[in-house]
N, C-alpha and C positions, 0 to 999 in steps of 0.2 A: 537423570531419565526415570521417566514412571513407569515402569512395567505393569499396568492393568490390563484386564482383559477388555473383549469388546463390551462385557455387560456390565462388568465395574463402571467404563465409563459412562454407560447410557446412565447408569446408576446416581449420577453425581451430576447429570445433564438428562434431565429426563425428557426433557421438552427438543431435544434433538438427536439426528440421527448417524449413522455410522455403515458405512456400506450400502444405503437405500437410494442414491441419487438416482433420479427419473429424467428424463428427457425434459432440458429447462426451454423455456421460451423466450428468447433473447427482447428487451425494452426497444419498443420500436422507435426509431429517429426519423424525422422527413429529412430529405438534401439540403435541406433550408436549414434546419438545424445543425449538422453536420459540417455544412459550410462556417455559418459563424461560430462551432467552435474550433474547427481546425483554422480558421483565419486568427483568433486569439493565442491559438497556440506558437503557428510560423511566426506572430510578432512576439512571443514574451517569453516563450521555451515553457510555457506552463499549459494547465486549464482548469477550472471552476467549477463545474456543474451544481447550479443550486438543486437541492433534495430533489435528487432526481430517483431514489429508493425511498419505499412506504415504510412508516414503522412496522405494518403488521411482517414484511420482509423480515426486519431487523430486531425486531424487539425480544425475540426467544434468544437469540444470539446475545446482546447486552446479561438478559438473563443469564445465561451460561458460565461469560465472562465475568459476574459477583458469584454465582456458584465454586468456580476454579478458583478463584479471589478465597472466597472462606475456607476451601479443602489446600491452601497454601502450593496452588498449581501455577506455573507460570500460565500467562494468557495466551502465548504463541500454540499452547495447547489446545486452545479454539480449534485450531484446522486438525485435530481428531476427526471433528465432525462433520457431514455434509455442509450444512449450510453456509459455512463463509466459500467455500468452492462454488455453493450454486447462486451466490451474490454478485463474483467475480461472472461467473457466465453468465448472464443476463446483459451486461456488459459489450458481449460478441459485438456487435453491432459497430459500437462505438469505436471497440478496441480494431477490427478488423478494417474499418475506415483509416485507422493510421499505420497499420502492420499487414494489411492484407489478409485475405479469408483465414489462410492456412498459416495463421500468427503459432508461436509456442508460448506455453509458462514459461517462465524458468525456477529452477527449484530453488528461490530467495522467495522469502516470506517471512512476514515476521505481524507479532500482534501487540498495542500497548493499552495499559490499563492505569493511567497516572488517577491517583487518588488520595496521595500523601504530600503534602507540601515541601516545596525545594526539590522534589523529582523532576524529571526533566526527558522532553525525549530527545532523539541522539544528536548530539551538535554536528556542525556543518559539515557536510560532506556533498560529494557528489555520487551517485550509484555506480556508474561507469566511468574511469579517469578517459576513457577516449572518445575521441569523436563520436555522437551517436548519427547525427545528419549527416547526409550526401546528396550531393548536386550530378541527379542519374537521370540524364535526361533535360526534357523543362521543368519538372517539378522536384522537388526537395524530397528523399528518400528515407524513412526513421529508422533506426536499424533497432531501438528498444526504447520501451515505455514503463513509468511508473506510473502505479495509483495508488491509491491513499482514500481510504474510506470512513471518516466518521461516524461512528455509531450515537454518539452524544453531540449536542452543540460544543461546536471548539473558536474559541476566542483567544485574545490575549493574555486573559486569569488563567485559564486551564492548560497553556499550552501548545496554540495553534501552529500551525505549519508559518514557516517563512521560505521566502525563496531570492533568489537573484536574478532579477529578471536578464534576458538577454540583454535588452540595453542599457544595464547597469553593470556587464560584466567586464566593461574598459577599465571600471574603478577598481578590481580584483589587486590582491598585490602580485607584483612582479614573481616574489619567490613563492608562491602558490601558497602560503600558508593561511588556513583559512580560521582564522580567530573572528569569535563573535563578537568583539571589538570593533574588529576593524571592518569587519562586516553589516552590522546594525545600521548604518548611516546610507544605505544602499539595499537595503531588506524591504521586500514586499509581504506583508502579514496579509495570510488568508483565511480568515475568523470564515466559519462555516455552520449552516445545517447539519443536523444529524440524516444521514442520508444522503449528502451529498457525495460528490464525487470528484477528487482533486488528483491529477497527474501533471508529469514533468518528464521534458526530454531526460537519459539516465546524466547525461554531462550538466546537467543544470546543478547548483548548489544550493543546497536545501535542509535545511534542520527545522526540529522542534522544538517547542518554547519550554516552559517553564511550569510547573503547579503551584499557583501562587496562593495567597492565604484568602485572597477576593473570589477563588474561583467559588461557583457557583454550583457547577456540576462534574461529576471523572471526566476524563481524556479518555474514550475508550475508540479505538479503531483500528482496521487491518491493512496491509500493505500484498500489494503481489506486485511482481516483474516479470512484463514482456516481452518479446522478442518477434521480428522479420524471420521469416524461413530462408527468405533469401540468401542471408547471411550465415555464414560458420558457428555454429551452437556458440553461446558464451559460455554459458555453464551444462555440463550435461548431467542429470538426463532431463530432459524437454520434457514439458509436461503440457496436460491438457485440459483445464477447467471442464469440459464437458464431459470428459470421461476421469475425475478425479483416483489417483494411486489409490488402491485395496489398504486397508487399515495397518497390514506389517510394513508397507513401502511408507506410507504416511507418518506411522513410529519412528521409520531410520531417516526417513526426509527431515522429522524433528529436531533429531538428534544431533544432526549435523549444523543444524542452522545457529546452533549456542558457539561452534569452535564457529564459525565464517565470521560472524558480527561480532565476535569479544575484541576485537581490534578497533571497534566502535564505540561499543560500551562495557568496559572491564570490568563490571560486576556476573560477565557470563561467563568470565575465566574460571 
C-alpha cells in the first residue's frame, strides 16, 4: 500500500484531480448505433467499438500512468484520481442499454501498463464463473458486463485482448481447464486503437497477450465491471461511476484489489 496524502498524489500526477468530479455528460448514441452494437454483442459475446473516446479525454491519464511508473507505483493506483472514473461515466448510455438505467459498478477494477518484453496481460479466465445471460421474457437479460479501454493502440505485438467467441465455446476443453495452447486455435484477437471500448459478458473466456520485442508502444489500459441491479449484488459494495468513492474509500478499495486478483496474477501475492 502507498499511504500518501491527497496532495502527495496530486504532486505525482499534477494534470489529474482527486475528489473533484463534476457532473459528466455521457457520450451520445443513436438507437441505430446501440442496436448494431447489441446485435454483435448477443451474437459473439463481446463488443469492440473503435475510437469512441477522444485523445483529449485520455492523454492526461497516459501521462499519469507514466508518472506512476517513474515513481515505481503500480498502475492500478491510477484509480486514486477522478479521470478514470469520469472516462467510464461517459459510457453511461452504452452501459444502460445492456444493464438498465440503474446499473451498478462492481468493486472490481484494474489497470495495466505493459512496457517490458515478456510481460503479459492476465491469462485465460472468465470474470464470472456462473452464467451471466438469462432468458427472462422475449429478450435476453444480461447480469454483468466487463469493459476494457485501451489508452494506447493495442495489437498482437504489445498484448491485445483475445476472446473465445460464443460460437467457438463448443471447442473449450470439457474438463474446464483454460490453457492458452488449447485456446489459441479458437481465439479471436481484438486489436484496437487508443480510445476504443471493448467489452464482454462476464462468462466469456478472454485473456491479454504478451508484450513482444516487436511492440511499438506500451499497452496501457483500464477495466471496470458492471452489473444489472435486477440481480442480487455479485460483490459488495456496489458503486456508481457518477459518484465515485471519496479518497479514503478509494484507497481501501485499491488495497482490496491486490488480494482479489492474486489468484490470476501470482506477482500480486
